[in-house]
N, C-alpha and C positions, 0 to 999 in steps of 0.2 A: 503400461508403456504404448508408444506408437506400431499398431499392428503392420506386420509385414504388408496387407491387405490393404491398411488406411496408405503404405509408403508408398503404392503401385498406385494408388489411387489419386493422389498428390503427386506423384510422378505424372502422372495424364494430363491434369491440370496446369502444371509448370509447361509442360511442353505445348500446350495450346492456347498461350497465352495472347499470341499473336493473331490467332485467326479472330473470324466472327465473331462477336459478342451474342448473336443473333443464336447460334448452330455451336452451342458448347457442345464438349462432347458428352456423352451419356453417361451418368452415375449408374451402375448395374447392381449394385451392393452398399448398403448402408446400414448402421446401428442403427440411428435415431434421425426422424425426420421432424421438426417444429414445422406444420403447417401454415398457411394462410395467417400468420405472424405479421405485425407491422415491425418494423429492424432499422435501432439504434445503428450504423456503421458506424459512428463515433470516427468516422474519416472528414465530416463536415459536421455543422449543425442543420441535420434532416434526419427527417424519419420518412419507411421507404415501406408503404402498405404490402398487403396481401403476398407475401412472402413465402419462399417455403426454402429452410437452411436445413440440409444435408451432412450426420456427422457419420465418422467412420474413424474406430479406435480413438486415436486422440485429437484428430482432426479437424476441420471444418473441411467438409471436399465439395460444397456445391451450394452458392447460395443466389436464386433468381424468384422471379414471378410465379406464383404458386399456378397460376394458369398455363404455364410452358414449362414448370420443369416435376415432371416423373418423379413419382417416389417409387425408390425399389419395395420392391414384395419383401423383402425379410424385413424392413426397417421398423422400429417402433415408434408408430404416429404421437407425436404431442398437440394436443389443436392449442392453436394459436388464435384463434380467432378472440376479436379484443384485448386480445395480447400485445407486451412487450418486449422483445428481443436484446439484449445489449450483453458487451463484453463483461465477463465478471469484474470485480472490482478486487482492488489490491491496498493492502496494509505495509505502509512503507518504512514505516519505523515500528516493527512490532517486535516481541520477543516469544522465544520458545523456551518454555521452563526444560532444566536439564533431565534429560532422563532419567535419574535417580530422584527427582524431585516429586516425582508424581503428578499428576492431574495433567500429564501431556497431550493424552488423544483427548481430554475434555475441552481442552484449549484451542488446540488445531480444531475440532468441529465448529467451534464456537464462534471462530472466524468461520468458517463454509457457510454456516449457519446464516448468515447475514449477508452473503453473496460475495465470501471475500475470496478471492482463488489463487494468490498469492501473497504473500507474508516476504517483506524482506528480514530477514532478524538481523537484531541488531547488536548481540552481546552472543558470543561462543560458548559451546558450555562442550567440555568431551562429550563424545558420543553424537552431537548434533549432525554429523556427517552421515552417519549411519542413518537417522532419522531423514536427513533427503533424499537418500536412497532408497527407502521405504516407500516414501511419498509418491515417487518417481516413476518407482515400479507398478503402483497400485496394492501393494501390500499394507499400506498406514492410509486412511482416511483422511486426507489432510490437501491443505492447498498446497498448491509448488512453491516450494522454499529456497529464497536465496540467503546467503548466511554469510554475516560478517563474524569473522576469527575472535578470541579473547582481545579483550580492548588494550590500548594502548594507552598510558596513563601514569600519573604523579608515582604508584606501586606497580605498576609493571614493570616501568622503563627506567633506568639510572644512569643511562649515559647514550651519547649517540652513538656509538658502535653497536649498543645492544638493540637500538632502536631498528638498525639496519638489518641486524641481522634476526631479530622476530619479523620481519616481513618476509625475510628468506623462507623463514620457518612456514609461516601462513601460508605461503605461496606453495609451496611445496606440502605442506598437508590437503592443499584443496579448498578453501576457504573464498567465496565467493567475493569478498571486500575487507577492507580493513577496517575500524572502529576506531575514531578517534574521542578518548576521555579529557577533562581538565587535567590536568596537574604536569604536563611536559613541558621542558624548558623551551626557547626559540632553536637551540642547537639539536637538542631530540625530534623534536617536530621535524627539522629542516631534513636530517638525516632518514627519519622514516618517511616521507616526502621522495626525496630525491632514489632512494631505495624503491620505493612504490611505484615512480614513473618509472625509471628502467627496467624494471619488469614486469608492468603492463597489468599491475593489480589497482582497482579505484578505490578509494578512502573517501571517509569521510562522519558526518556525529557532529561533537562538539566544538570551538574552538578554544586552544586553552591561554587562558590570561597574557601569556609570556609572549602571545604570537601573534594575535588581532585577526580580525575580520580581513583587512587589506593583504597581509602576509598569507594567509590561509589562502585567500582568491589568488592573489599571485602563483603560489607553490603548487596549484591545482587540485586543492581539497574538490570534491565533486558535488557532495552534498551536504548543506548546514542546515542540521536538523533542529529543532523548537529554534528557528531564528538566532539561533545562536550566536553570538559575536559582537551581532548590528547595533542593537541599544547600548549594547555595552559600551561603544562605542563615540556612539553619538550622545551619550549620558540620559536615558530614557525612562529610567526611574525618577529623576531629578528635573526634568523640564519635559515639557510640551514641546518635540522635537519640529522644528519647521518644514515644511511641506518639501519646499527644496533641498534640502537633508535626506530626509526620506529618499525620493527623488533619485540623486546621486547616485546611495548607495545600491537602488535597485538598477541601474544603469553599468554600474561597476559589476554587479552580478550577473548581469545579462552578458557583458561583453568578454567577461570570463567563460561563458558557457559552464555557468555552474547551476544547480537545481536548490530547491528548497522545501523542506516538510516540515510544515509550518507547527503541526501539535497546538493548536490551539487552545483546546479546552485542558487538557492536560497542564500546559503551561500557568492556566488562571490558577487552577490548583496551589502549583509549585510554588507561585510566588505567594499565594492565600489570598487571592483576590475571587473566590469563587464560594459559592452560599452552599454548607456542610449541610442544611436541613434539607436542601433541594437534591445533596448528590446520596445522602442516605434516605432518599425517597425513591431513589433508582433501582426499578421493577427489574432489572435485570442481574443485579446484585444474588439474586439468588441461584444463581450459575456460578458463582465463585465459594470456593470455603469459607466456612465462617470465620475461621483464624486468619483469613487473608481479609477479609471486609473490616475486621474489628479492628487489623493492624493500620489498615487506611484510616479507618474513624481516629486512632489513638493517635496517628501521625497530624491528621490537622487540626483536633481540639491543639496540641500542643505547638503547630504553628500559629494557631487563634491565640493561645495564649503570651505567646513571644508576639506577635506583631500587632493582636488587634483585631477586629473582624472589619475593622473600615483603613488601616494600613494605606496612607495615602501613597506613598512611594509604589506599591504591590499594585493598586488602581489607575495608577500615573502609566507604569509600566505595561499592564493590560490595555490599556486605550491605545498606547503609542504602539505596542504591535498587532491591533489590527488596522490601524495606518496603515503602518511599512509591510502588510501584506497586500492592502489595496493598490499599495504603490509598486510593487511586484505584480502585481496582475494587470495593471495599467501598463509598465512598461514591459510586459509578454515575458518575462520572468519563468523559468522552467519552473510548476511548480507539482508536487508529489505529493499525493494522500499519507496523511499516519496520523496515529493516535498516540504513539508509547505504551499501547496495551499489552499484556496487563499490569497498568500502575495507576494506583490511584483514584480510583471507581473510573479507569477505562476500562472494560470489561470486552475483552475481545470481539471483535463483529459490532456489537453492537453500540461501541464508542465510539465508532465511522459517522453515525448519523446525527451523534449530538458535533461530533466537529463539522463535520455537514452545516451544520448552523452556525456555526464560526465560521465558515467561509462566507456565508451568503451575508453575514453582515460585516464582511469585511468589503462589498460590494462584488464578490463573484459572482458571474453568470450562473446560472444553473449549465449550461453547457461547458464553462470553466473547472467548474465543480467536478462533474463526471469525466473530463478530459483528465483532471488528476489521477483518477483513479481508474483509465483504463489505455487509454491513449499515447497520453505519456510516460505512463509507466512500461506501455510495449518498446515506445522510443527508448527511454532508458537502458532496458536489457537487450535491446537491438544482437547486440552480437553474441546473447546466449541462446535466444528458442523467437519464435517470429506468435507474438500475441497481441490483444490490445484492442481489437476491431473486430466486427461481423466481417469477415471476407475467411476467401476458400484457403486453404493451410495456414491456417492461423490454428493455436491449440484450441482446441474444443473448451473452454474457459466462458460458459454462459451463464447468463440471469435472465429469468423469464417474468416479467412482472405483471399485476394486473393495471397499471396506471402507467403513464406515461410519466416521464422523471425530467422531460427536458419540462415538461408543463410546471411540475411542482418535484425536486428533487426528494421530498419527505415519500413522494412514490416509491424509492427504493424499499420504503419498508412493507411495500404491497407484494409480496415475493408470491410467485407459483410452483417457483422452484429452482435450483441451482445445480448448472452443471459442473464437474472440473475435470480438466483433460479425459472428455468425453464420458463420463461417470454421472450419471442423472440422478439428481435426487428430488421429489417431487415434495413440496411443501408438505403436506401429510405426514412423509417419515421424517423429515426436521423436525416437525412440532410435536413428534410422537418422540424423538431422542432427545430433544431438550426437556421434555414433561420427566425423563428418567434421571436427567441432571439436577434437577434442583434439589434444594436443601433439605425440601417438603418431602420431594417423592420419591 
């Protein structure tokens, strides 16, 4: 947690914001110092060379020129020569297993092992709120967790009054947001939305068929995960949707202030538009339980048996999804990085790199991709905490790389280490832990 010492240091910096930028208040204590590192602040598309970044407790307490910013004597120095420091990444449509399902700590570490320091869990289970508290206290090695409660769907909600009551219960329990699944009637959805807006809790996820994307935008649904609802309206599995229709949907989304979490690679699999042989060869499958992987393979083999390997409707919808994401990007819609891990060949953490490839294929620039997992996420959670930039008083979630990800987003895989809430995990420790998690290990 945020130490008393770190709190005092953060207060000092807050009080000196208006001072001359050349004469910042000195930092006399710090836990870590990244020295002579190139920084990607993520406040704009830039790299600032030869910097020192100081961390105390779970906060960044100073960022400045390595030639001018002194390193406190008690700080552990991390050599940044030839390296790049950026904010930690986020998985904005992830899942955390229920505590009684096992494999919880392993799942959380898999996220961290790939630089994911924030996870928005999109399906609540009993006991998860305790996991969230353990992560924040440091008792559990984990990304910071923001959690949706048990979902609102056709099997959990049976009338409008119950929908509103379920909202009140989840607010009282302390969940961070509400998860929408298919199956709600229009009246049930409207009741949920009205109660959520009244009580100030966000809601997101799917778009029930009885509601539709336009009503969901109007009702204040905040995130649209998997691009759900858009192509259903446009008939995207039956025709190549005209550009003007895609751009009109993007403009309506931007005007509503909504966010999208595309989960492109996972949805290729769900549609039956992915290549099973390629997915079976993913090296990261070695970190998942064998029965889980076999279940994924069996599910997809059954999907192929039903639709065929070249299902025209699936291929058409996958193509329209890429074009829709491009329209969102061009319209300036706020995009959040997410993969729906761990689901169907989406191994936590590792799936992010495959999702990034899809985002690039949709025309997003390296900077836009990185924003979707850093500064955009910090803006989304701005009422909860301050993070998402390499800047003073931001949560010390950091990713140290051996190459510049703005030059090539694949360089996100060239990690030198990860910091989560001020805890430093050098790459050697990450690799050691991963080795112990392999099915052969």
